[in-house]
C-alpha positions in Angstrom: 20.8 24.6 10.2 17.3 24.2 8.7 14.4 25.0 11.0 10.9 23.8 10.2 7.7 24.3 12.2 4.0 24.0 11.7 2.2 27.2 10.9 -0.3 28.5 13.4 -3.4 27.1 11.7 -1.8 23.8 10.6 -2.1 24.9 7.0 1.5 24.2 6.3 5.1 24.4 7.5 7.4 27.4 7.8 10.8 26.5 6.3 13.7 28.6 7.6 17.5 28.6 7.0 20.4 30.8 6.1 21.4 31.3 2.5 23.7 28.3 2.4 21.1 25.9 3.9 18.4 26.8 1.4 20.9 27.0 -1.5 22.2 23.5 -0.9 18.7 22.1 -0.4 17.8 23.7 -3.8 20.8 22.1 -5.4 20.1 18.7 -3.8 16.4 18.5 -5.0 17.5 19.8 -8.4 20.1 17.1 -8.7 17.7 14.3 -7.7 14.9 15.2 -10.1 17.0 16.0 -13.2 17.2 12.9 -15.4 17.7 12.4 -19.1 15.0 10.7 -21.2 12.2 11.2 -18.8 8.6 10.0 -19.6 5.8 12.5 -20.0 4.5 11.5 -16.6 7.9 12.0 -15.0 8.1 15.5 -16.6 4.8 16.4 -14.9 6.1 15.1 -11.6 9.3 17.2 -12.1 7.2 20.3 -12.7 5.4 19.8 -9.4 8.7 19.7 -7.6 10.0 22.7 -9.6 7.2 24.7 -7.9 8.8 23.9 -4.6 12.2 24.9 -5.9 10.7 28.2 -7.2 9.6 29.1 -3.7 12.8 27.9 -2.2 15.0 30.0 -4.6 12.9 33.1 -4.1 13.2 32.6 -0.3 17.0 32.6 -0.2 17.1 35.5 -2.7 15.2 37.5 0.0 11.9 37.7 -1.9 9.8 35.9 0.7 10.4 36.5 4.4 13.2 36.6 6.9 13.8 36.4 10.6 16.8 37.0 12.9 18.2 34.1 14.9 20.5 34.7 17.9 23.9 33.2 17.1 24.9 32.9 20.8 28.2 34.7 20.2 29.0 36.0 23.7 31.7 38.5 24.7 34.2 35.7 25.6 33.9 34.3 22.2 34.4 37.7 20.6 37.6 38.2 22.6 38.8 34.7 21.8 38.4 35.0 18.1 39.4 38.6 18.2 36.2 39.7 16.4 35.5 43.4 16.5 32.1 44.2 17.8 31.3 46.5 14.9 31.9 43.7 12.5 29.8 40.9 14.0 26.2 41.2 15.2 24.4 38.9 17.7 22.0 37.6 15.0 22.1 35.6 11.8 19.6 36.2 9.0 17.4 33.2 8.3 15.2 33.3 5.1 11.9 31.6 5.3 8.7 30.7 3.5 5.5 28.8 4.0 4.6 25.5 2.2 1.3 23.6 2.2 1.2 20.3 4.2 -0.5 18.2 1.4 2.2 19.4 -1.0 4.9 18.4 1.5 3.4 14.8 1.8 3.2 14.6 -2.0 6.7 15.9 -2.6 8.2 13.2 -0.3 6.9 10.3 -2.4 7.8 12.1 -5.6 11.4 12.7 -4.5 11.4 9.0 -3.3 10.5 8.0 -6.9 13.5 9.9 -8.3 15.9 8.7 -5.6 15.0 5.1 -6.6 16.0 5.9 -10.2 19.4 7.2 -9.0 20.0 4.2 -6.7 19.5 1.8 -9.5 22.7 3.2 -11.0 24.6 4.3 -7.9 23.8 3.0 -4.4 26.1 5.4 -2.7 25.1 6.1 1.0 27.5 9.0 1.0 25.6 10.9 -1.7 25.4 14.3 0.0 22.4 15.4 -2.1 20.3 12.4 -1.1 21.3 12.8 2.5 20.4 16.4 2.5 17.0 15.8 1.1 16.3 13.0 3.5 17.4 15.2 6.4 15.1 18.0 5.3 12.0 15.7 5.0 12.9 14.1 8.4 12.9 17.4 10.1 9.7 18.4 8.3 7.9 15.3 9.3 9.0 15.6 12.9 7.4 19.1 13.0 4.0 17.4 12.6 4.3 15.9 16.1 2.8 19.2 17.4 -0.4 18.3 15.6 -0.5 14.4 15.5 -0.8 12.0 18.4 2.0 9.4 18.5 -0.2 6.6 17.0 -1.2 8.8 14.0 2.4 10.0 13.6 3.6 6.4 13.5 0.9 5.5 10.9 2.0 8.5 8.8 5.6 7.2 8.7 4.4 3.7 7.9 2.3 4.9 5.0 5.1 7.1 3.8 7.5 4.1 3.6 5.0 1.9 2.0 3.6 4.4 -0.6 4.8 4.5 -4.2 3.7 6.6 -7.1 3.8 5.7 -10.8 4.7 8.2 -13.5 1.6 7.0 -15.4 -0.7 7.7 -12.4 0.4 11.3 -11.5 -2.7 13.5 -12.1 -2.0 17.1 -10.9 -5.7 18.0 -10.7 -6.4 15.3 -8.1 -3.7 16.6 -5.8 -4.7 20.2 -6.4 -8.3 19.4 -5.3 -6.9 17.8 -2.1 -4.9 21.1 -1.5 -8.1 23.2 -2.0 -10.1 21.0 0.4 -7.4 21.3 3.0 -7.0 25.1 2.6 -10.7 25.6 3.1 -10.8 23.7 6.4 -10.6 25.2 9.8 -7.6 24.5 12.1 -9.7 22.0 14.1 -10.9 20.3 10.9 -7.3 20.0 9.6 -6.2 18.3 12.9 -9.2 15.9 12.7 -9.0 15.1 9.0 -5.3 15.2 8.4 -5.1 11.4 8.2 -7.8 11.3 5.6 -5.9 13.9 3.6 -2.8 11.7 3.9 -4.7 8.7 2.8 -6.0 10.5 -0.3 -2.4 11.3 -1.3 -0.7 8.1 -0.5 -3.5 5.7 -1.5 -4.9 7.8 -4.3 -5.4 4.9 -6.7 -8.0 3.4 -4.3 -10.4 6.3 -4.7 -13.2 6.2 -7.3 -13.0 10.0 -7.7 -9.4 9.8 -8.6 -10.1 7.1 -11.2 -12.8 9.3 -12.7 -10.6 12.4 -12.8 -7.8 10.4 -14.3 -10.0 9.1 -17.1 -11.5 12.6 -17.8 -8.0 14.2 -17.9 -6.6 11.5 -20.2 -9.6 11.9 -22.5 -9.1 15.7 -22.7 -5.4 15.3 -23.4 -6.0 12.9 -26.2 -8.7 15.1 -27.7 -6.8 18.4 -27.7 -3.3 17.0 -27.8 -2.1 18.5 -24.5 -0.2 17.4 -21.4 -1.7 16.5 -18.1 0.3 19.4 -16.7 -1.9 21.7 -18.8 -5.0 20.6 -16.9 -5.2 22.3 -13.5 -8.0 22.8 -11.0 -9.8 26.0 -11.9 -10.6 27.2 -8.4 -7.1 27.0 -6.9 -6.6 29.9 -4.5 -3.8 32.5 -4.7 -1.1 32.6 -2.1 -2.5 35.7 -0.6 -5.8 34.0 0.1 -4.3 31.3 2.2 -4.6 31.7 6.0 -1.4 30.0 7.4 
């Protein structure tokens, strides 16, 4: 079972699960975002989600972190199932990794975009990949209750359901700047300004700075014949610089 909790300083979430949990989550997200004949904007959106999949894959390969979870296998159960003590331990290995909160909020509406594409063709409520991803984001969002008051949490859910993103509007640099601003905050600042961060992600097109950055990036792409995905925020911190 997936376990998700806020990091100590509210910088992100810690995602934990056994190999099968994380492997199936990887397959589910991969299934949802892989489409034929994608636009240039959709390709950039996919690349952002591939970054999440990169961390996810490295986690279940044992290249991030791991914890031991008690499996509650008592002596009576051992005797009932005739398990030999030397063959079964009291713990299961859960692989885990940290993920930034602004990226989590962004990923949710990006995945929602690709789910809508699938549902236009196949409105199957029994699609296990869609159900797995929805479950993951549900658990992730509920972990934010430790930081947000009930009114703020309800507003977050409302904004999430209302928000949409267009493949012609996805400008990576805008969201990377939001990440950097959030990373550079203190724990208290993150708690106080979290709703502002959410608004900058879910209502990005209402910000003058976003419109300015969008115009600048599109101009550069046209001049040098490159993709929006080639234009990233220069001062983005390395993972080892983030205080979780």
